[in-house]
Residue frames as qw, qx, qy, qz and C-alpha x, y, z in Angstrom:
[[0.626, -0.730, -0.265, -0.068, -226.64, 90.85, -6.74],
 [0.039, 0.824, -0.425, 0.372, -224.26, 92.88, -4.56],
 [0.653, 0.080, -0.683, 0.317, -221.75, 90.82, -2.58],
 [0.619, -0.738, -0.265, -0.033, -221.85, 90.70, 1.21],
 [0.671, -0.596, 0.145, 0.417, -218.11, 90.99, 1.84],
 [0.480, 0.835, -0.229, 0.140, -215.37, 93.14, 0.34],
 [0.827, -0.320, 0.096, 0.451, -211.84, 91.84, 0.70],
 [0.301, 0.945, -0.090, 0.091, -209.55, 94.81, 0.16],
 [0.855, -0.149, 0.078, 0.490, -205.82, 94.72, -0.39],
 [0.035, 0.959, -0.198, -0.200, -203.53, 97.76, -0.25],
 [0.893, 0.093, 0.219, 0.383, -200.55, 97.14, -2.52],
 [0.080, 0.940, -0.272, -0.188, -197.35, 99.07, -3.16],
 [0.354, 0.626, -0.686, -0.113, -194.92, 97.38, -5.56],
 [0.542, -0.228, 0.764, -0.266, -196.10, 93.92, -4.52],
 [0.755, 0.371, -0.303, -0.447, -196.72, 92.34, -7.92],
 [0.367, 0.392, -0.841, 0.065, -194.22, 89.64, -6.96],
 [0.003, -0.010, -0.904, 0.427, -196.37, 88.37, -4.06],
 [0.494, 0.112, 0.154, -0.849, -199.95, 89.53, -4.80],
 [0.581, 0.111, -0.676, -0.439, -200.67, 86.33, -6.74],
 [0.185, -0.034, -0.922, 0.339, -200.86, 84.34, -3.48],
 [0.305, 0.267, 0.474, -0.781, -203.92, 86.28, -2.41],
 [0.558, 0.300, -0.321, -0.704, -205.51, 85.95, -5.85],
 [0.438, 0.119, -0.878, -0.149, -204.97, 82.19, -5.97],
 [0.023, -0.154, -0.845, 0.512, -206.53, 81.79, -2.52],
 [0.408, 0.312, 0.238, -0.825, -209.57, 83.88, -3.45],
 [0.529, 0.228, -0.601, -0.555, -210.18, 81.76, -6.56],
 [0.393, 0.001, -0.917, 0.066, -210.41, 78.71, -4.30],
 [0.284, -0.091, 0.509, -0.808, -212.92, 80.10, -1.81],
 [0.013, 0.278, 0.960, 0.036, -215.79, 77.73, -1.09],
 [0.110, 0.801, 0.530, -0.257, -218.13, 80.71, -0.75],
 [0.432, 0.257, 0.321, 0.803, -217.93, 83.26, -3.56],
 [0.111, -0.885, -0.439, -0.107, -220.13, 85.93, -1.89],
 [0.432, -0.683, 0.055, 0.586, -217.34, 88.55, -2.00],
 [0.568, 0.789, 0.013, 0.236, -215.52, 90.99, -4.23],
 [0.725, -0.265, -0.005, 0.636, -211.82, 91.87, -4.19],
 [0.137, 0.986, 0.048, 0.085, -210.81, 95.53, -4.09],
 [0.761, -0.045, -0.014, 0.648, -207.15, 96.30, -4.79],
 [0.042, -0.993, -0.015, 0.111, -205.89, 99.74, -3.77],
 [0.772, 0.276, 0.004, 0.573, -202.71, 100.32, -5.78],
 [0.331, -0.897, -0.099, 0.275, -200.90, 102.89, -3.62],
 [0.146, 0.917, -0.303, -0.216, -198.65, 104.34, -6.31],
 [0.837, -0.150, 0.463, 0.250, -196.89, 101.17, -7.48],
 [0.244, 0.760, -0.421, -0.430, -194.18, 101.53, -10.12],
 [0.289, -0.189, 0.916, 0.204, -193.92, 97.83, -10.90],
 [0.274, -0.045, -0.716, -0.640, -196.35, 95.81, -13.08],
 [0.198, 0.234, 0.787, -0.535, -199.15, 95.62, -10.50],
 [0.490, 0.425, 0.073, -0.758, -201.65, 97.35, -12.82],
 [0.502, 0.349, -0.652, -0.450, -200.98, 95.00, -15.75],
 [0.127, 0.052, -0.975, 0.176, -201.07, 91.95, -13.51],
 [0.303, 0.317, 0.641, -0.630, -204.42, 92.89, -11.96],
 [0.524, 0.424, -0.183, -0.715, -205.85, 93.72, -15.39],
 [0.381, 0.221, -0.858, -0.263, -204.98, 90.22, -16.58],
 [0.011, 0.160, 0.912, -0.378, -206.88, 88.79, -13.59],
 [0.409, 0.401, 0.272, -0.773, -209.87, 91.02, -14.30],
 [0.514, 0.379, -0.501, -0.584, -209.92, 89.69, -17.85],
 [0.162, 0.064, -0.984, 0.031, -209.89, 86.11, -16.55],
 [0.553, -0.265, -0.130, -0.779, -213.24, 86.98, -14.92],
 [0.548, -0.098, -0.824, 0.109, -212.97, 84.23, -12.30],
 [0.315, -0.578, -0.581, 0.479, -213.76, 86.46, -9.29],
 [0.104, 0.929, 0.257, 0.246, -215.12, 90.04, -9.15],
 [0.613, -0.227, -0.085, 0.752, -212.19, 92.45, -8.91],
 [0.103, 0.978, 0.148, 0.102, -212.12, 96.22, -8.56],
 [0.701, 0.001, -0.039, 0.712, -208.89, 98.15, -9.06],
 [0.049, -0.988, -0.141, -0.049, -208.10, 101.65, -7.81],
 [0.681, 0.181, -0.114, 0.700, -204.82, 103.49, -8.44],
 [0.198, -0.970, -0.127, -0.057, -203.72, 106.46, -6.36],
 [0.280, 0.731, -0.439, 0.441, -200.66, 108.50, -5.54],
 [0.626, -0.062, -0.682, 0.374, -198.64, 106.86, -2.77],
 [0.362, -0.690, 0.059, -0.624, -200.11, 107.77, 0.62],
 [0.042, -0.316, 0.841, -0.437, -199.07, 104.90, 2.84],
 [0.151, -0.220, -0.963, 0.027, -201.15, 102.13, 4.38],
 [0.086, 0.503, 0.609, -0.607, -203.59, 104.40, 6.18],
 [0.278, 0.441, -0.204, -0.828, -204.19, 106.45, 3.05],
 [0.277, 0.050, -0.864, -0.418, -204.92, 103.25, 1.13],
 [0.069, -0.373, -0.875, 0.301, -207.39, 102.26, 3.86],
 [0.195, 0.476, 0.223, -0.828, -209.09, 105.65, 3.57],
 [0.348, 0.294, -0.523, -0.720, -209.61, 105.10, -0.15],
 [0.208, -0.104, -0.967, -0.109, -210.86, 101.56, 0.36],
 [0.034, 0.436, 0.740, -0.511, -213.48, 102.62, 2.88],
 [0.283, 0.453, -0.037, -0.845, -214.70, 105.36, 0.52],
 [0.383, 0.257, -0.670, -0.582, -215.14, 102.83, -2.31],
 [0.066, -0.078, -0.990, 0.095, -216.56, 99.82, -0.46],
 [0.513, -0.119, -0.082, -0.846, -220.35, 99.39, -0.75],
 [0.624, -0.141, -0.761, -0.108, -220.83, 95.90, 0.73],
 [0.667, -0.677, -0.197, -0.240, -222.19, 95.09, 4.20],
 [0.771, -0.569, 0.180, 0.222, -218.81, 93.85, 5.54],
 [0.544, 0.753, -0.339, 0.150, -215.16, 94.34, 4.74],
 [0.817, -0.485, 0.196, 0.242, -211.83, 92.88, 5.72],
 [0.243, 0.855, -0.445, -0.112, -208.26, 93.84, 4.81],
 [0.944, -0.081, 0.217, 0.236, -205.98, 91.09, 3.56],
 [0.151, -0.812, 0.363, 0.432, -202.49, 92.48, 3.06],
 [0.628, 0.647, -0.332, -0.278, -200.63, 92.05, -0.22],
 [0.243, 0.464, -0.848, 0.083, -198.28, 89.40, 1.20],
 [0.409, -0.043, 0.784, -0.465, -201.06, 87.38, 2.88],
 [0.423, -0.032, -0.690, -0.586, -203.75, 84.99, 1.71],
 [0.649, -0.193, 0.300, -0.672, -206.89, 83.22, 2.94],
 [0.300, -0.045, 0.952, -0.031, -207.60, 79.54, 3.64],
 [0.090, -0.173, -0.775, -0.601, -210.06, 78.03, 1.16],
 [0.290, -0.602, -0.736, -0.108, -213.00, 78.17, 3.58],
 [0.244, -0.156, -0.334, 0.897, -212.26, 81.58, 5.13],
 [0.282, -0.119, -0.201, -0.931, -215.11, 83.50, 3.45],
 [0.595, -0.322, -0.668, -0.310, -217.53, 80.68, 4.21],
 [0.506, -0.327, -0.629, 0.491, -216.57, 80.75, 7.90],
 [0.078, -0.063, -0.165, 0.981, -216.78, 84.53, 8.12],
 [0.399, -0.172, -0.334, -0.836, -220.24, 84.77, 6.55],
 [0.621, -0.336, -0.701, -0.105, -221.65, 81.83, 8.49],
 [0.420, -0.275, -0.545, 0.671, -220.37, 83.25, 11.78],
 [0.070, -0.010, 0.007, -0.998, -221.75, 86.67, 10.91],
 [0.499, -0.289, -0.564, -0.592, -225.14, 85.21, 10.10],
 [0.637, -0.391, -0.651, 0.133, -225.22, 83.59, 13.57],
 [0.495, -0.399, -0.378, 0.673, -223.85, 86.55, 15.57],
 [0.147, 0.351, 0.192, 0.905, -224.83, 89.80, 13.88],
 [0.209, -0.762, -0.578, 0.205, -226.70, 92.46, 15.85],
 [0.105, 0.941, 0.095, 0.308, -226.93, 96.23, 16.17],
 [0.500, -0.834, 0.232, 0.039, -224.43, 96.18, 19.05],
 [0.804, -0.186, 0.411, 0.386, -221.83, 94.15, 17.17],
 [0.128, 0.803, -0.294, -0.502, -219.36, 96.03, 14.96],
 [0.653, 0.514, -0.518, -0.201, -218.06, 92.92, 13.23],
 [0.983, -0.159, -0.069, 0.052, -215.82, 89.94, 13.87],
 [0.089, -0.763, 0.640, -0.001, -212.34, 89.40, 15.27],
 [0.992, 0.114, -0.035, -0.047, -210.77, 86.22, 13.92],
 [0.702, -0.528, 0.360, 0.313, -207.36, 84.58, 13.94],
 [0.465, 0.762, -0.436, -0.117, -204.22, 84.98, 11.81],
 [0.905, -0.265, 0.307, 0.132, -201.77, 82.10, 11.39],
 [0.106, -0.629, 0.641, 0.427, -198.33, 81.48, 9.97],
 [0.645, 0.353, -0.525, -0.429, -197.97, 79.27, 6.91],
 [0.179, 0.193, -0.943, 0.206, -197.06, 76.43, 9.28],
 [0.503, -0.477, -0.655, -0.302, -200.58, 76.63, 10.70],
 [0.414, -0.306, -0.556, 0.653, -199.45, 78.01, 14.06],
 [0.084, -0.902, -0.403, -0.134, -201.79, 80.74, 15.31],
 [0.335, 0.478, -0.202, 0.786, -200.10, 84.12, 15.65],
 [0.246, -0.394, 0.392, -0.794, -200.09, 85.05, 19.32],
 [0.214, 0.077, 0.882, -0.412, -202.96, 83.54, 21.30],
 [0.176, -0.457, -0.760, -0.428, -206.47, 82.37, 20.55],
 [0.359, -0.489, 0.037, -0.794, -209.44, 84.05, 22.26],
 [0.229, -0.123, 0.820, -0.510, -210.49, 82.82, 25.71],
 [0.114, -0.221, -0.921, -0.299, -213.08, 80.08, 25.14],
 [0.088, -0.626, -0.719, 0.290, -215.67, 81.67, 27.44],
 [0.009, -0.546, -0.015, 0.838, -215.31, 85.15, 25.89],
 [0.490, 0.542, 0.664, 0.159, -217.86, 85.72, 23.11],
 [0.279, 0.867, 0.203, 0.358, -217.58, 89.48, 22.53],
 [0.543, -0.545, -0.071, 0.635, -215.08, 92.21, 23.28],
 [0.263, 0.946, -0.101, -0.159, -213.84, 95.56, 22.07],
 [0.775, 0.472, -0.270, 0.323, -210.51, 95.39, 20.26],
 [0.010, 0.704, -0.463, 0.539, -208.89, 97.32, 23.13],
 [0.711, -0.427, 0.395, -0.396, -210.19, 95.09, 25.94],
 [0.970, 0.209, -0.119, -0.019, -209.24, 92.04, 23.92],
 [0.646, 0.459, -0.386, 0.471, -205.58, 92.96, 24.22],
 [0.075, 0.498, -0.444, 0.741, -205.39, 94.97, 27.44],
 [0.612, -0.335, 0.339, -0.631, -208.01, 93.23, 29.63],
 [0.955, 0.004, 0.130, -0.265, -208.35, 89.66, 28.38],
 [0.544, -0.537, 0.602, 0.231, -204.68, 88.91, 27.65],
 [0.819, 0.486, 0.287, 0.107, -204.97, 88.23, 23.94],
 [0.225, -0.707, 0.397, 0.540, -201.76, 88.87, 21.99],
 [0.409, -0.017, 0.742, 0.531, -200.62, 88.79, 18.36],
 [0.246, 0.152, -0.351, -0.891, -202.12, 90.08, 15.14],
 [0.388, 0.374, 0.806, -0.245, -205.78, 89.32, 14.60],
 [0.069, 0.229, 0.613, 0.753, -208.06, 89.78, 11.60],
 [0.199, 0.413, 0.470, -0.754, -210.87, 92.31, 11.95],
 [0.056, 0.380, 0.743, 0.548, -213.98, 92.09, 9.78],
 [0.043, 0.325, 0.389, -0.861, -216.09, 95.23, 10.20],
 [0.318, 0.758, 0.564, -0.082, -219.45, 96.61, 9.17],
 [0.459, 0.353, 0.256, 0.774, -218.69, 99.01, 6.37],
 [0.144, -0.861, -0.289, -0.393, -220.98, 101.72, 7.73],
 [0.612, -0.764, -0.010, 0.204, -218.74, 101.92, 10.80],
 [0.699, -0.172, 0.253, 0.647, -215.40, 101.87, 8.99],
 [0.311, 0.675, 0.311, 0.592, -216.50, 104.82, 6.83],
 [0.346, -0.929, -0.077, -0.105, -216.35, 106.89, 10.04],
 [0.559, -0.744, 0.282, 0.236, -213.16, 108.31, 11.53],
 [0.771, 0.587, -0.095, 0.228, -210.93, 108.64, 8.42],
 [0.746, -0.329, -0.013, 0.580, -207.21, 108.63, 9.07],
 [0.062, 0.947, -0.068, -0.308, -205.56, 112.07, 8.85],
 [0.806, 0.388, 0.079, 0.439, -202.98, 112.60, 6.11],
 [0.350, -0.834, 0.138, 0.404, -199.84, 114.49, 7.10],
 [0.590, 0.787, -0.180, -0.024, -197.89, 115.92, 4.17],
 [0.271, 0.680, -0.665, 0.152, -194.61, 114.12, 3.64],
 [0.325, -0.278, 0.838, -0.338, -195.63, 111.26, 5.95],
 [0.609, 0.088, -0.622, -0.484, -197.15, 107.86, 5.19],
 [0.463, -0.144, -0.856, 0.182, -198.07, 106.22, 8.47],
 [0.448, -0.372, 0.290, -0.760, -200.82, 106.53, 11.07],
 [0.147, -0.083, 0.954, -0.247, -201.65, 103.59, 13.33],
 [0.375, -0.214, -0.692, -0.578, -204.62, 101.69, 11.90],
 [0.325, -0.383, -0.811, 0.301, -205.88, 100.93, 15.40],
 [0.076, 0.085, 0.162, -0.980, -207.00, 104.59, 15.69],
 [0.517, -0.096, -0.415, -0.743, -210.19, 103.70, 13.80],
 [0.588, -0.209, -0.781, -0.017, -210.74, 100.47, 15.75],
 [0.255, -0.204, -0.606, 0.726, -210.47, 102.29, 19.09],
 [0.281, 0.029, -0.012, -0.959, -213.04, 104.81, 17.96],
 [0.628, -0.139, -0.588, -0.490, -215.46, 102.05, 16.97],
 [0.433, -0.109, -0.807, 0.387, -214.78, 100.44, 20.38],
 [0.094, -0.013, 0.380, -0.920, -216.52, 103.39, 22.08],
 [0.611, 0.090, 0.045, -0.785, -219.92, 102.26, 20.75],
 [0.905, 0.164, -0.231, -0.316, -219.64, 98.64, 19.60],
 [0.581, -0.457, 0.673, 0.031, -218.04, 95.29, 20.41],
 [0.446, 0.417, -0.702, -0.367, -216.69, 92.55, 18.15],
 [0.955, -0.117, 0.127, -0.240, -217.89, 88.94, 18.05],
 [0.184, -0.648, 0.732, 0.102, -214.88, 86.66, 18.62],
 [0.935, 0.269, -0.089, -0.211, -214.33, 83.76, 16.22],
 [0.517, -0.569, 0.624, 0.140, -211.62, 81.22, 17.10],
 [0.833, 0.379, 0.371, 0.156, -211.02, 80.33, 13.45],
 [0.381, -0.387, 0.394, 0.741, -208.08, 81.16, 11.19],
 [0.527, 0.759, 0.365, -0.110, -209.14, 83.31, 8.22],
 [0.363, 0.898, -0.248, 0.021, -205.77, 84.69, 7.11],
 [0.897, -0.114, 0.052, 0.423, -202.30, 83.22, 6.52],
 [0.039, -0.989, 0.122, 0.072, -199.62, 85.80, 7.21],
 [0.821, 0.094, -0.004, 0.563, -196.07, 86.14, 5.99],
 [0.215, -0.918, 0.006, 0.333, -194.05, 89.06, 7.39],
 [0.730, 0.562, 0.067, 0.384, -192.02, 90.37, 4.47],
 [0.605, -0.204, -0.096, 0.764, -188.67, 92.12, 4.82],
 [0.109, 0.227, 0.190, 0.949, -190.11, 95.24, 3.17],
 [0.344, -0.665, -0.621, -0.233, -193.25, 95.24, 5.30],
 [0.144, -0.759, 0.117, -0.624, -194.03, 98.09, 7.71],
 [0.812, -0.566, -0.010, -0.140, -194.04, 95.80, 10.76],
 [0.882, -0.052, -0.031, 0.467, -190.37, 94.92, 10.14],
 [0.426, 0.360, 0.002, 0.830, -189.32, 98.56, 9.80],
 [0.309, -0.828, -0.468, -0.019, -191.08, 100.20, 12.76],
 [0.471, -0.576, -0.059, 0.666, -188.14, 102.25, 14.05],
 [0.245, 0.060, 0.420, 0.872, -187.76, 103.86, 10.62],
 [0.126, -0.679, -0.621, -0.371, -191.49, 104.55, 10.69],
 [0.401, -0.758, -0.325, 0.398, -190.99, 106.54, 13.89],
 [0.370, -0.367, 0.207, 0.828, -188.33, 108.69, 12.22],
 [0.115, 0.163, 0.601, 0.773, -190.19, 109.16, 8.94],
 [0.296, -0.555, -0.580, -0.517, -193.69, 109.75, 10.34],
 [0.227, -0.081, -0.622, 0.745, -193.43, 111.64, 13.66],
 [0.357, -0.045, 0.058, -0.931, -196.59, 113.75, 13.16],
 [0.699, -0.120, -0.553, -0.438, -198.64, 110.64, 12.45],
 [0.572, -0.134, -0.730, 0.349, -197.31, 109.01, 15.62],
 [0.008, 0.012, -0.401, 0.916, -197.96, 112.16, 17.67],
 [0.563, -0.120, -0.205, -0.792, -201.59, 112.17, 16.50],
 [0.734, -0.112, -0.655, -0.144, -201.93, 108.46, 17.27],
 [0.425, -0.070, -0.678, 0.596, -200.41, 108.75, 20.76],
 [0.197, -0.075, 0.233, -0.949, -202.59, 111.76, 21.64],
 [0.686, -0.140, -0.372, -0.609, -205.68, 109.79, 20.64],
 [0.689, -0.103, -0.701, 0.154, -204.53, 106.86, 22.76],
 [0.175, 0.048, -0.540, 0.822, -203.99, 109.15, 25.74],
 [0.430, -0.076, 0.065, -0.897, -207.64, 110.20, 25.47],
 [0.560, -0.111, -0.776, -0.267, -208.89, 106.60, 25.42],
 [0.546, -0.517, 0.212, -0.625, -211.29, 106.33, 28.41],
 [0.973, -0.154, -0.114, -0.127, -210.56, 102.61, 28.76],
 [0.648, 0.424, -0.456, 0.438, -206.80, 102.94, 29.17],
 [0.680, -0.668, -0.223, 0.205, -205.31, 102.60, 32.66],
 [0.201, -0.935, 0.224, 0.186, -202.49, 104.71, 34.08],
 [0.617, -0.326, 0.596, 0.396, -199.75, 102.32, 32.92],
 [0.564, 0.503, 0.560, 0.340, -201.11, 102.32, 29.37],
 [0.163, 0.967, 0.174, 0.093, -201.40, 106.10, 29.24],
 [0.409, -0.786, 0.349, 0.306, -197.91, 106.61, 30.67],
 [0.638, -0.033, 0.617, 0.459, -196.47, 104.42, 27.94],
 [0.416, 0.737, 0.439, 0.303, -198.34, 106.44, 25.29],
 [0.132, -0.984, 0.043, 0.110, -196.93, 109.61, 26.84],
 [0.578, -0.487, 0.492, 0.432, -193.40, 108.22, 26.56],
 [0.551, 0.296, 0.611, 0.486, -193.88, 107.52, 22.85],
 [0.155, 0.929, 0.319, 0.107, -195.57, 110.90, 22.38],
 [0.331, -0.866, 0.220, 0.304, -192.54, 112.64, 23.92],
 [0.608, -0.218, 0.575, 0.502, -190.06, 110.75, 21.74],
 [0.455, 0.568, 0.553, 0.406, -191.88, 111.70, 18.53],
 [0.006, -0.990, -0.143, -0.002, -191.97, 115.34, 19.57],
 [0.480, -0.661, 0.385, 0.430, -188.22, 115.27, 20.17],
 [0.621, 0.190, 0.593, 0.476, -187.82, 113.95, 16.61],
 [0.271, 0.743, 0.396, 0.466, -189.52, 117.06, 15.17],
 [0.355, 0.028, -0.273, 0.894, -188.00, 119.36, 17.85],
 [0.300, -0.662, -0.400, -0.559, -191.41, 120.51, 19.04],
 [0.208, 0.143, -0.596, 0.762, -190.93, 122.43, 22.29],
 [0.475, -0.187, 0.098, -0.854, -194.66, 122.88, 22.87],
 [0.507, -0.056, -0.835, -0.206, -195.35, 119.19, 23.36],
 [0.142, -0.231, -0.786, 0.556, -196.29, 119.48, 27.05],
 [0.291, 0.274, 0.175, -0.900, -198.76, 122.29, 26.37],
 [0.549, 0.193, -0.485, -0.653, -200.24, 120.33, 23.45],
 [0.226, 0.025, -0.970, 0.084, -200.59, 117.09, 25.42],
 [0.586, -0.476, -0.407, -0.515, -204.04, 115.87, 26.57],
 [0.810, -0.525, -0.233, 0.123, -202.30, 114.65, 29.78],
 [0.222, 0.862, -0.286, 0.355, -199.83, 117.39, 30.72],
 [0.511, -0.677, 0.480, -0.225, -198.73, 116.20, 34.15],
 [0.923, -0.050, 0.377, 0.061, -198.23, 112.60, 32.99],
 [0.697, 0.661, -0.019, 0.277, -196.31, 113.90, 29.97],
 [0.074, -0.859, 0.423, -0.278, -193.95, 115.83, 32.26],
 [0.711, -0.443, 0.532, -0.121, -193.32, 112.67, 34.22],
 [0.902, 0.248, 0.334, 0.114, -192.78, 110.69, 31.00],
 [0.346, 0.913, -0.207, -0.057, -190.31, 113.18, 29.49],
 [0.278, -0.655, 0.696, 0.099, -187.07, 111.55, 30.75],
 [0.652, 0.050, 0.754, 0.064, -188.11, 108.13, 29.46],
 [0.603, 0.743, 0.277, -0.088, -189.39, 109.71, 26.23],
 [0.136, 0.887, -0.416, -0.147, -186.03, 111.40, 25.67],
 [0.435, -0.401, 0.800, 0.102, -184.24, 108.09, 26.21],
 [0.689, 0.387, 0.612, -0.008, -186.54, 106.40, 23.69],
 [0.424, 0.894, -0.026, -0.143, -185.82, 109.20, 21.21],
 [0.092, -0.749, 0.638, 0.153, -182.07, 108.69, 21.62],
 [0.597, -0.083, 0.797, 0.042, -182.48, 104.93, 21.16],
 [0.657, 0.625, 0.413, -0.083, -184.57, 105.35, 17.97],
 [0.318, 0.911, -0.226, -0.133, -182.17, 107.83, 16.41],
 [0.298, -0.590, 0.740, 0.124, -179.15, 105.63, 17.26],
 [0.625, 0.085, 0.776, 0.022, -180.72, 102.51, 15.78],
 [0.595, 0.696, 0.402, -0.013, -181.79, 104.23, 12.56],
 [0.065, -0.816, 0.351, 0.454, -178.55, 105.97, 11.65]]
């Protein structure tokens, strides 16, 4: 029988930490899942390690190797391969509490509907402290955007989505670049669906020194086209207020300065606001380049 949930893990040279996720999945109190590992061009012993786990045959594991494309490219591949009702990404340096799958599937059973895209749940540090804030107790559903920008939620959260929705809106691949904001897809899904909010921890997070979240300024320098795409999409978000869109314009301007694109005002979805944001965008560009020398 096909599993209900796919837990997928993008991995790039993470053989040294991937075992934490594997050990946690072996302990799950509900085994109605499969684990999909997207090996994004690793040069370490990830393949051999995963093969040894497959041979143990303790949980269903699928392994896919591809040329390195970055996190968003790994997500693209995962969504193409997943054939279960639901999916969730657990990063290669994270793991799940023993009852996480059980909580996810029970909550889904109680809250699923045509209007609901999936579940937003909590991440926590290894100490047990929730990352950021919990969801407001009286708030049962929300889009991912409103969750952060209207209801005051902050910090990383875990999104469990219907697979049929995550197959839409693939991330663009820009040659020579390896980063596009993952929230692009979530904001697109927001336009038609909401998430059911579950105030339960389903992922334990450790921010590694080689993780993308710790190296964001370098990401700006190395992936300007990806950031330009992401900022333009955010500018077009019908739910964003003026302050939000101005901030996106500032970041859009800075990334265009990085690639020396003089047509950025003409190419902007919000030309007047981009003109007004240009001085701040130039200052941000100078700050980024100074900090990454």
